[in-house]
Structure formats: structure tokens, C-alpha cells
MIDRENVO-540765 format. One record per atom (N, C-alpha, C): residue number from 0; residue in one letter; atom name; x, y, z. Coordinates in steps of 0.1 Angstrom, whole numbers, plus 5000, padded with zeros to 4 digits. Layout:
BEGIN
(node NUM; a; CA; (X; Y; Z)),
...
// end
This chain:
BEGIN
(node 0; m; N; (3231; 3396; 7196)),
(node 0; m; CA; (3236; 3381; 7199)),
(node 0; m; C; (3225; 3374; 7206)),
(node 1; s; N; (3222; 3363; 7200)),
(node 1; s; CA; (3213; 3352; 7206)),
(node 1; s; C; (3218; 3345; 7218)),
(node 2; k; N; (3209; 3344; 7227)),
(node 2; k; CA; (3211; 3335; 7239)),
(node 2; k; C; (3205; 3322; 7237)),
(node 3; i; N; (3213; 3313; 7240)),
(node 3; i; CA; (3209; 3299; 7241)),
(node 3; i; C; (3207; 3294; 7255)),
(node 4; y; N; (3198; 3291; 7260)),
(node 4; y; CA; (3196; 3285; 7276)),
(node 4; y; C; (3196; 3269; 7274)),
(node 5; c; N; (3202; 3264; 7284)),
(node 5; c; CA; (3203; 3250; 7287)),
(node 5; c; C; (3203; 3247; 7300)),
(node 6; s; N; (3196; 3235; 7307)),
(node 6; s; CA; (3195; 3232; 7321)),
(node 6; s; C; (3204; 3220; 7323)),
(node 7; i; N; (3212; 3216; 7313)),
(node 7; i; CA; (3220; 3204; 7315)),
(node 7; i; C; (3233; 3207; 7320)),
(node 8; d; N; (3233; 3207; 7334)),
(node 8; d; CA; (3245; 3211; 7340)),
(node 8; d; C; (3258; 3203; 7340)),
(node 9; n; N; (3258; 3190; 7334)),
(node 9; n; CA; (3268; 3182; 7331)),
(node 9; n; C; (3272; 3182; 7317)),
(node 10; c; N; (3269; 3193; 7309)),
(node 10; c; CA; (3273; 3196; 7295)),
(node 10; c; C; (3284; 3205; 7297)),
(node 11; h; N; (3295; 3201; 7290)),
(node 11; h; CA; (3307; 3211; 7288)),
(node 11; h; C; (3303; 3226; 7284)),
(node 12; y; N; (3293; 3227; 7277)),
(node 12; y; CA; (3290; 3242; 7275)),
(node 12; y; C; (3281; 3250; 7283)),
(node 13; w; N; (3276; 3242; 7294)),
(node 13; w; CA; (3267; 3247; 7304)),
(node 13; w; C; (3274; 3259; 7312)),
(node 14; d; N; (3267; 3271; 7315)),
(node 14; d; CA; (3272; 3281; 7324)),
(node 14; d; C; (3262; 3285; 7334)),
(node 15; q; N; (3266; 3291; 7345)),
(node 15; q; CA; (3258; 3295; 7356)),
(node 15; q; C; (3245; 3303; 7349)),
(node 16; g; N; (3234; 3304; 7354)),
(node 16; g; CA; (3222; 3308; 7349)),
(node 16; g; C; (3216; 3301; 7339)),
(node 17; n; N; (3221; 3288; 7335)),
(node 17; n; CA; (3215; 3280; 7326)),
(node 17; n; C; (3217; 3284; 7311)),
(node 18; y; N; (3231; 3292; 7309)),
(node 18; y; CA; (3234; 3296; 7297)),
(node 18; y; C; (3242; 3284; 7289)),
(node 19; c; N; (3240; 3285; 7275)),
(node 19; c; CA; (3249; 3275; 7268)),
(node 19; c; C; (3262; 3284; 7261)),
(node 20; n; N; (3272; 3281; 7263)),
(node 20; n; CA; (3285; 3286; 7258)),
(node 20; n; C; (3290; 3281; 7245)),
(node 21; a; N; (3283; 3272; 7239)),
(node 21; a; CA; (3288; 3268; 7225)),
(node 21; a; C; (3286; 3278; 7215)),
(node 22; s; N; (3296; 3276; 7207)),
(node 22; s; CA; (3297; 3288; 7195)),
(node 22; s; C; (3286; 3284; 7186)),
(node 23; a; N; (3282; 3271; 7184)),
(node 23; a; CA; (3272; 3267; 7175)),
(node 23; a; C; (3264; 3256; 7182)),
(node 24; i; N; (3251; 3254; 7178)),
(node 24; i; CA; (3245; 3241; 7184)),
(node 24; i; C; (3239; 3236; 7169)),
(node 25; m; N; (3235; 3222; 7172)),
(node 25; m; CA; (3227; 3215; 7161)),
(node 25; m; C; (3216; 3209; 7168)),
(node 26; v; N; (3205; 3212; 7164)),
(node 26; v; CA; (3191; 3208; 7167)),
(node 26; v; C; (3186; 3201; 7154)),
(node 27; t; N; (3182; 3187; 7155)),
(node 27; t; CA; (3176; 3179; 7145)),
(node 27; t; C; (3164; 3171; 7152)),
(node 28; s; N; (3159; 3162; 7144)),
(node 28; s; CA; (3147; 3154; 7148)),
(node 28; s; C; (3152; 3143; 7157)),
(node 29; d; N; (3145; 3139; 7168)),
(node 29; d; CA; (3148; 3127; 7176)),
(node 29; d; C; (3152; 3114; 7167)),
(node 30; s; N; (3142; 3113; 7157)),
(node 30; s; CA; (3144; 3100; 7149)),
(node 30; s; C; (3157; 3100; 7142)),
(node 31; y; N; (3161; 3111; 7137)),
(node 31; y; CA; (3174; 3110; 7131)),
(node 31; y; C; (3185; 3110; 7140)),
(node 32; a; N; (3185; 3118; 7152)),
(node 32; a; CA; (3194; 3117; 7163)),
(node 32; a; C; (3197; 3103; 7168)),
(node 33; n; N; (3187; 3096; 7169)),
(node 33; n; CA; (3186; 3081; 7174)),
(node 33; n; C; (3195; 3073; 7166)),
(node 34; q; N; (3196; 3075; 7153)),
(node 34; q; CA; (3203; 3066; 7144)),
(node 34; q; C; (3216; 3071; 7140)),
(node 35; a; N; (3219; 3084; 7141)),
(node 35; a; CA; (3230; 3091; 7137)),
(node 35; a; C; (3242; 3089; 7147)),
(node 36; p; N; (3255; 3089; 7143)),
(node 36; p; CA; (3266; 3086; 7153)),
(node 36; p; C; (3267; 3100; 7162)),
(node 37; e; N; (3273; 3099; 7173)),
(node 37; e; CA; (3276; 3109; 7182)),
(node 37; e; C; (3285; 3122; 7175)),
(node 38; a; N; (3292; 3116; 7166)),
(node 38; a; CA; (3301; 3127; 7158)),
(node 38; a; C; (3292; 3136; 7150)),
(node 39; m; N; (3279; 3133; 7148)),
(node 39; m; CA; (3271; 3141; 7139)),
(node 39; m; C; (3267; 3153; 7148)),
(node 40; d; N; (3273; 3166; 7149)),
(node 40; d; CA; (3269; 3176; 7156)),
(node 40; d; C; (3271; 3189; 7148)),
(node 41; a; N; (3271; 3199; 7154)),
(node 41; a; CA; (3272; 3212; 7149)),
(node 41; a; C; (3282; 3214; 7138)),
(node 42; p; N; (3295; 3210; 7138)),
(node 42; p; CA; (3303; 3211; 7127)),
(node 42; p; C; (3299; 3205; 7115)),
(node 43; k; N; (3293; 3195; 7116)),
(node 43; k; CA; (3288; 3189; 7104)),
(node 43; k; C; (3273; 3190; 7099)),
(node 44; h; N; (3268; 3202; 7101)),
(node 44; h; CA; (3255; 3209; 7100)),
(node 44; h; C; (3252; 3206; 7085)),
(node 45; a; N; (3261; 3209; 7076)),
(node 45; a; CA; (3256; 3207; 7062)),
(node 45; a; C; (3255; 3193; 7057)),
(node 46; e; N; (3258; 3183; 7066)),
(node 46; e; CA; (3254; 3168; 7061)),
(node 46; e; C; (3241; 3164; 7068)),
(node 47; f; N; (3234; 3170; 7075)),
(node 47; f; CA; (3221; 3167; 7080)),
(node 47; f; C; (3211; 3171; 7070)),
(node 48; p; N; (3203; 3160; 7067)),
(node 48; p; CA; (3191; 3161; 7060)),
(node 48; p; C; (3181; 3172; 7066)),
(node 49; q; N; (3174; 3179; 7057)),
(node 49; q; CA; (3164; 3188; 7062)),
(node 49; q; C; (3152; 3180; 7067)),
(node 50; m; N; (3146; 3183; 7079)),
(node 50; m; CA; (3135; 3175; 7084)),
(node 50; m; C; (3124; 3185; 7088)),
(node 51; h; N; (3114; 3177; 7092)),
(node 51; h; CA; (3101; 3183; 7098)),
(node 51; h; C; (3097; 3178; 7111)),
(node 52; a; N; (3094; 3188; 7120)),
(node 52; a; CA; (3089; 3184; 7133)),
(node 52; a; C; (3075; 3190; 7137)),
(node 53; d; N; (3067; 3182; 7142)),
(node 53; d; CA; (3052; 3188; 7146)),
(node 53; d; C; (3052; 3194; 7160)),
(node 54; s; N; (3064; 3191; 7169)),
(node 54; s; CA; (3063; 3197; 7182)),
(node 54; s; C; (3079; 3196; 7187)),
(node 55; c; N; (3081; 3202; 7198)),
(node 55; c; CA; (3094; 3203; 7203)),
(node 55; c; C; (3098; 3189; 7209)),
(node 56; m; N; (3089; 3181; 7212)),
(node 56; m; CA; (3092; 3170; 7218)),
(node 56; m; C; (3097; 3159; 7207)),
(node 57; e; N; (3097; 3163; 7194)),
(node 57; e; CA; (3104; 3156; 7182)),
(node 57; e; C; (3118; 3160; 7180)),
(node 58; t; N; (3123; 3170; 7187)),
(node 58; t; CA; (3137; 3175; 7185)),
(node 58; t; C; (3146; 3172; 7196)),
(node 59; c; N; (3158; 3175; 7193)),
(node 59; c; CA; (3169; 3173; 7203)),
(node 59; c; C; (3181; 3180; 7198)),
(node 60; c; N; (3189; 3184; 7210)),
(node 60; c; CA; (3202; 3191; 7206)),
(node 60; c; C; (3212; 3181; 7205)),
(node 61; k; N; (3221; 3182; 7195)),
(node 61; k; CA; (3233; 3173; 7192)),
(node 61; k; C; (3246; 3180; 7195)),
(node 62; t; N; (3246; 3189; 7204)),
(node 62; t; CA; (3257; 3196; 7207)),
(node 62; t; C; (3262; 3193; 7222)),
(node 63; f; N; (3255; 3185; 7228)),
(node 63; f; CA; (3258; 3180; 7242)),
(node 63; f; C; (3272; 3172; 7242)),
(node 64; v; N; (3281; 3176; 7251)),
(node 64; v; CA; (3295; 3171; 7252)),
(node 64; v; C; (3294; 3169; 7269)),
(node 65; h; N; (3296; 3157; 7272)),
(node 65; h; CA; (3298; 3156; 7287)),
(node 65; h; C; (3308; 3164; 7294)),
(node 66; k; N; (3306; 3170; 7304)),
(node 66; k; CA; (3318; 3180; 7310)),
(node 66; k; C; (3328; 3173; 7314)),
(node 67; d; N; (3330; 3160; 7317)),
(node 67; d; CA; (3342; 3153; 7321)),
(node 67; d; C; (3348; 3148; 7308)),
(node 68; s; N; (3344; 3149; 7296)),
(node 68; s; CA; (3350; 3143; 7284)),
(node 68; s; C; (3359; 3152; 7278)),
(node 69; e; N; (3361; 3165; 7283)),
(node 69; e; CA; (3371; 3173; 7275)),
(node 69; e; C; (3380; 3179; 7285)),
// end
């Protein structure tokens, strides 16, 4: 089983030790994420276009859900 680490402690999926408890995550390019609606996340993975990134700084996680929102 893969482990996903996350240091965003106000995310719904964050757990002690900086673990992500989401059953799926969606990572895309910053440029697409900036124009896509918040609803574009892991369950809609098939709708995302394939993209290219040259560094981790050009990517972002679209799975974030604020801890207080659920």
C-alpha cells in the first residue's frame, strides 16, 4: 500500500504524522487547477486533460478539503 504524506493539518484527510487518509488523490498542473472549479478533484480524474510539468513547483493536489467543511 502506498503512503501519501501531507503537512496541511487543516485538511479533512490529514492525520497524525503528516499522513493523508484520502482514498484517492488528484494531482494536476497549477495552471489547470487555477482555472478549474473546486469540484474538479479525484472522483473526476477521467475528465482531466493529460498535462506536462517540468518541476514539482508546477503541480498541486486537488484533493484538499478544509477540515471544517465536512
